[in-house]
N, C-alpha and C positions, 0 to 999 in steps of 0.2 A: 962525398957531399952531393947534394942534389943540384938541380939546375940553378945556376947563378950563385952557388955556394949556400943554398937554402938550408942545408943541414943533412944529417945522415939519411940515407935512403934504404928501404928494405931490399934484401936480396931477392932474387927471382922466387926462391922457395918461400920466403916470408910473405911476399906479395901474393903468391898462390894460396897460402893458408888463409889470408884475408878474403880472397875471392871465393874460396871454398866455404867460408862462413856465410857468404851471401852478399858481401859488399862488392858491387860491380863497378864502382867508380874508382879505378886505379889511381887517378890523380888525387882524389880525396884521401885515399889510404896513404899515398906518399907524403902528402901535406901533413897529415896527422902524425905520421912516423917521424918526419923531420921536426915538427913542432915539439915533440916529446923526446928529443935527443936520441932517437933510435930505439926507444924502449917500446917493444911490441905490445906489452900489456897496457901501458898507458895510452898508446895510440888506439888500441881497441876500445878502451873505456871512453876515450874522447869521441870516437866515432859513434858509439852507442848512446852518448848523452848529448851530442851536439845537435843544434837545430838542423833539420834534415828536410829541406823543401822537396827533394825528390822522393822521399818516403822509403828510402832503402834501409834505414835503421828499423823501420816498421817491419820490413821483410824478415830481417834477422830475428826480431822480437816475436814474429809469428810463431816460432817454435814454442812459445809459452802461452799461446792462445788456447782456451779450453777446447776448441774444435780442431786443434792441430792433428790429433790422432785420427779423427774422422777424415780429415783432408788427406792425410798420408795413406790411409786405407783405401780411399776412393781412387787415388792415383794408381795404387797397386792393383786395384780391381779392374779398372778399365774406363773407357771414355764415357759410358753411360752413367756410371757411378759418379764421375766427376761432374757431369752435367747436372745430375740430380742434386749433388751437394752445392754446386754453384747457385742453383735456384733457391735452395734453402738459405744459403749465406746471404743472397741478395735481399731476402725478406727479413732475416734475423740479425744480420750484421753487415749492413751496407758498406761500412768502412773497410772491412776485410775483403768483401767481394770486389770493391774498387781497387784495393791494393793488389789483388791477384790479377785483375784485368790490366792494371798499369805496369806490372812487373812480372809477367808470366814466367820468363826464364829463371829469374832469381828465385821466385817462389818454388819452381820445380826443383831447383838445385837444393834448396833447404828441405823440401819434402822427401827427396830421394836420399839424402845423407842420413844414414842411420844414427841412432843415439850414441853408440859407442864411438863412431867416427867423429861426430860432433864434439863429444866430450874429450876425445884425444886431441883434437885441434885446439880446444880451449886450454887443456893442460899443457900443451906444447908452448903456448904463450906464457903461461905462468912459470914454466921451467926456464924459458928464455929470460924472463924478467928477473928470476931468482939468480941466474948465472951472472946477469949484469949488475947485480947488487942494488937493484932499484934505480940505478942511474943510467946514463947513456952507454954507448958502446965503449 
C-alpha cells in the first residue's frame, strides 16, 4: 500500500516503465497507480487524459506530432540541426517549441527512445493489465 494506506503502489520496475514513457512526475504516477487499484494500463490512461498543468502528457503525446520524425532526425544529426529545427518550430508551432523549452530532458528521452522500445513499453502495460484480469493486483 502507498503512503498512509493510499492504495497499491508500482514496483520500481513499473515506475521505471512510466518514466521511460516520458512521465517525469513519479508522485503523479504513484497517485494514478493507487487510484486505479494497481492496474498499470488504467493508470497510464488516466495520466494521458488527466488535466496536466505541467504539460508532461503533452511530452508523451509529442510522439504523435507530425514533426516528430524531423525532431528525432535533428537530434541524431547534431546540435546545428536541432537549432535549425527549433527556429522552424518557433515559427510554425510555438506550442511545441514552448513544450521543448519547458521540458528538455523529458523531450530528449522521448526522442531517443526508438519506436520498437516505445511499443514494447506500451505492450508490457497491456500484458500486465491482461494478467490482472482488468482489476487490481
